[in-house]
C-alpha positions in Angstrom: 0.0 -0.2 0.0 1.6 3.5 -1.1 2.1 6.4 1.8 -0.7 9.0 2.6 1.3 12.1 2.2 -1.6 14.5 2.7 -1.4 16.9 5.3 -2.6 20.5 5.7 -1.4 23.8 4.9 -0.6 24.7 8.5 1.2 21.3 9.5 3.3 21.3 6.4 4.7 24.4 7.4 4.9 23.6 10.7 6.8 20.8 9.9 8.8 21.5 7.1 10.0 25.1 6.9 12.2 26.3 10.1 13.5 29.7 11.0 16.9 30.5 9.0 16.1 28.1 6.8 16.2 28.2 2.4 13.1 28.0 1.3 12.2 27.9 -2.7 8.8 29.1 -4.1 8.4 28.2 -7.5 5.7 28.5 -10.3 6.2 30.3 -13.7 3.4 32.8 -14.5 1.0 30.3 -12.9 0.5 27.8 -10.1 2.2 30.4 -8.2 2.5 28.9 -4.1 1.0 32.1 -3.2 -1.5 30.0 0.1 2.1 28.7 1.1 3.7 31.7 1.4 0.4 33.2 3.5 0.4 30.3 5.7 4.6 31.4 6.5 3.5 34.5 7.1 0.7 33.4 10.0 3.5 31.2 11.7 5.7 33.6 12.0 9.2 32.2 10.5 12.2 34.4 10.2 15.6 35.1 8.4 14.2 33.0 5.5 16.4 32.9 2.6 14.0 32.6 -0.3 14.9 31.4 -3.5 12.6 32.3 -6.4 13.0 32.9 -10.5 10.7 35.6 -10.8 10.3 37.2 -7.2 7.2 39.0 -7.3 3.9 39.5 -5.2 4.4 36.8 -2.8 7.9 37.6 -2.4 7.0 41.3 -1.6 3.9 40.1 1.1 6.7 37.8 2.5 9.0 40.4 3.1 6.2 42.7 4.5 5.4 40.2 6.8 9.3 40.1 8.3 10.3 36.9 7.1 13.0 37.0 5.1 16.6 38.1 5.1 18.0 37.2 1.7 16.4 36.6 -1.8 18.1 34.8 -4.9 15.9 35.7 -7.8 16.9 36.3 -11.5 13.6 38.9 -12.0 11.8 41.5 -9.2 8.5 43.3 -10.4 5.1 42.9 -10.6 4.5 40.3 -13.5 4.4 43.5 -16.1 1.7 45.4 -13.9 4.3 47.5 -12.1 6.4 47.8 -9.2 6.9 45.9 -5.5 6.7 48.6 -2.8 8.0 46.6 0.0 11.4 44.9 -1.9 11.9 48.3 -3.5 11.8 50.0 0.2 14.2 46.9 1.6 17.3 47.0 -1.3 16.9 51.1 -2.2 16.6 51.9 1.2 17.5 49.4 3.6 14.2 49.9 5.3 12.8 48.9 7.6 16.1 46.7 7.0 18.2 45.8 4.5 17.9 42.9 1.9 20.3 40.8 0.6 20.0 39.9 -3.1 21.6 37.9 -4.7 20.9 38.0 -8.8 21.3 35.5 -11.5 19.8 35.7 -15.1 16.9 33.1 -15.5 19.0 30.5 -17.4 21.5 30.9 -14.6 18.5 30.3 -11.8 17.9 27.3 -14.1 21.2 25.7 -14.3 21.4 26.3 -10.4 18.4 24.3 -10.0 19.7 21.8 -12.7 23.2 21.4 -10.6 21.2 21.2 -7.5 18.9 18.1 -9.2 21.6 16.4 -10.0 24.1 16.8 -6.8 26.6 18.6 -9.3 29.2 21.4 -8.0 28.6 23.4 -10.5 26.6 24.2 -13.9 28.0 25.5 -17.1 26.5 28.5 -18.6 27.8 30.8 -22.0 24.5 32.9 -21.6 26.7 35.8 -19.3 29.8 36.7 -22.1 28.7 40.7 -22.4 27.0 40.4 -19.1 27.3 42.3 -16.1 26.2 40.3 -13.6 29.6 38.3 -12.8 30.8 41.9 -11.6 28.2 42.2 -8.9 27.5 38.1 -8.2 30.9 36.8 -6.9 29.6 33.1 -7.3 29.2 33.3 -10.9 32.4 32.2 -11.6 34.5 30.8 -15.0 36.7 27.8 -14.9 38.5 26.3 -17.9 37.4 23.8 -20.3 39.4 20.2 -20.1 38.8 19.8 -23.4 40.0 23.1 -24.6 42.0 26.4 -23.5 38.2 28.0 -23.1 37.0 29.9 -20.0 33.4 29.4 -19.0 31.3 30.5 -17.4 29.6 28.4 -14.0 27.0 28.4 -11.6 27.1 26.6 -8.1 23.9 24.5 -7.0 21.1 25.4 -5.1 19.7 23.0 -3.1 17.1 24.0 -0.5 16.2 22.8 3.0 12.5 22.8 1.4 11.1 23.4 -1.9 7.2 24.3 -1.9 5.4 24.1 -5.4 1.8 25.0 -6.5 0.3 22.2 -9.1 -3.1 20.9 -10.4 -3.6 18.0 -8.7 -1.9 14.9 -7.3 -2.7 11.5 -5.9 -2.2 10.9 -2.4 1.3 9.6 -2.6 2.2 12.5 -4.4 2.7 11.9 -8.1 1.9 15.3 -8.9 0.2 16.6 -12.4 1.2 19.9 -14.0 -0.3 21.2 -17.2 0.8 24.5 -19.2 3.4 26.4 -18.2 5.4 23.4 -16.6 8.4 26.3 -15.1 11.4 24.6 -13.2 9.2 22.9 -10.2 10.1 19.4 -11.0 13.9 20.7 -10.9 13.4 22.8 -8.0 12.0 19.5 -6.1 14.5 17.2 -6.6 16.7 19.8 -5.6 15.8 20.2 -2.2 16.4 18.5 1.0 12.1 18.0 1.0 8.9 19.3 -0.9 6.1 20.2 -0.4 3.2 20.1 -3.2 0.2 22.0 -2.9 -2.4 21.4 -5.4 -6.0 22.3 -6.5 -7.2 18.9 -5.8 -6.3 15.3 -4.7 -7.6 12.6 -6.8 -7.7 8.9 -7.9 -5.1 6.9 -7.9 -6.7 5.9 -11.4 -7.5 9.3 -12.7 -3.2 10.3 -12.7 -2.5 6.6 -14.3 -4.6 7.3 -17.1 -2.9 10.5 -18.1 0.3 9.5 -16.8 2.2 12.2 -19.3 1.1 14.9 -17.2 2.6 13.7 -14.0 5.8 16.2 -14.1 7.0 15.2 -10.4 6.8 11.4 -9.1 5.7 10.4 -5.8 9.6 9.5 -4.5 10.3 13.3 -4.7 7.3 14.2 -2.2 7.7 14.6 1.4 3.8 16.1 1.7 0.5 16.6 -0.3 -1.6 19.7 0.5 -5.1 20.2 -1.1 -5.3 23.7 -1.5 -8.6 25.1 -3.7 -7.6 28.4 -5.8 -3.8 28.1 -3.5 -2.2 30.1 -6.4 -4.5 33.6 -6.3 -4.0 36.3 -7.9 -2.3 34.1 -10.2 -4.1 31.2 -12.0 -3.9 27.9 -12.6 -4.5 26.7 -15.9 -8.0 25.1 -16.2 -9.1 25.7 -12.8 -9.3 29.7 -12.4 -8.2 32.7 -14.5 -5.6 35.3 -13.5 -6.8 38.7 -11.1 -5.1 40.8 -13.5 -7.2 43.8 -11.6 -5.2 42.4 -7.8 -1.7 42.7 -9.8 -2.4 46.2 -10.9 -3.5 47.6 -7.3 -0.7 45.7 -6.4 1.9 48.5 -7.0 -0.6 51.4 -5.1 -1.3 48.9 -2.1 2.5 48.2 -1.4 4.0 51.7 -2.5 2.2 52.9 0.6 3.4 51.5 3.7 0.3 52.0 5.8 -2.1 50.8 3.1 0.4 47.2 2.7 0.3 46.7 6.2 -3.7 47.6 6.5 -3.9 45.1 3.3 -1.5 42.3 5.8 -3.7 42.5 8.7 -6.7 41.6 6.8 -6.1 39.6 4.1 -3.0 37.4 5.9 -2.9 37.9 9.5 -6.7 38.2 9.9 -7.8 35.2 7.6 -7.2 31.7 9.8 -6.1 30.0 6.5 -6.7 29.6 2.7 -9.9 28.8 2.8 -11.3 31.4 5.0 -8.8 34.2 2.3 -11.3 32.4 -0.1 -14.2 32.2 1.7 -13.7 36.4 2.2 -13.3 37.0 -1.6 -17.0 35.5 -2.2 -18.9 33.5 -4.6 -19.3 36.0 -6.9 -15.8 37.1 -7.4 -14.4 33.8 -8.2 -17.6 33.5 -10.6 -15.5 35.9 -12.8 -12.0 33.9 -12.8 -13.9 31.1 -13.6 -12.6 29.0 -17.0 -14.8 28.2 -19.6 -14.5 24.8 -21.4 -11.2 24.6 -24.0 -12.3 22.1 -27.5 -8.6 20.6 -26.9 -8.7 19.5 -23.7 -10.0 15.7 -23.0 -12.5 14.5 -21.4 -11.4 11.9 -18.4 -13.7 9.9 -15.9 -16.6 12.2 -17.6 -15.3 15.2 -16.1 -12.9 18.3 -18.0 -9.2 18.3 -17.4 
């Protein structure tokens, strides 16, 4: 009998995220683990190093929650909708305290995850030729090729204490299925000491086995599975709900004003017991506005659309 790794969000964060940990939060454009970030804030974790390729709203919120002392990323911003007020204050003015920021390119971050997943000492890449990133990040180095006289850039592995990803669905053992933009979720999971997968729904084994090509993360790489519907908001989960573009546009104004940001955090994170309360507070009429329609290219499986 396969193990049942299902747990609550509260229990998963309490068990796998400790003060001082390096925590990877991955999901590219959609499937961003926002609900997990909120629970980290609620539980008052401190001195975290956050690793996230695209440091966006959830990172700004973790900073506002006082959780983060170091950020490792290849992009910071509010996803074409504006800026991140708390992050800018920390980096530009050390306000209320400085943020250590370790910057790579997107490909550099991918290579770090690949090296971490394969337990390699470094990973070579060519994309830093002509870039000034090596001048501001001493972790980006060069080595001599053993096959020629060439010097090539390398990046170190990243091995998070825990990786948290969001996905569409998983079975109780942790076989996790993702479709649409898959990002680096699998690499980030394999690179980590522990992995928590948050999903829109937990499904029977037969559903996963009926469409095995969607299984991006296998059960043996997963330590905990959390069912958390709508847990990627304000990002989207393909096939489940759309992106909340209005919230992305509003966030720049919210985070620019420190008092307004504190009020938002007090109401929507500290003021909600869990993500279910957050979802209920938004209301069904709101969620109906983010509902997705049928897509003719998606298959029908066990009487329901995927």
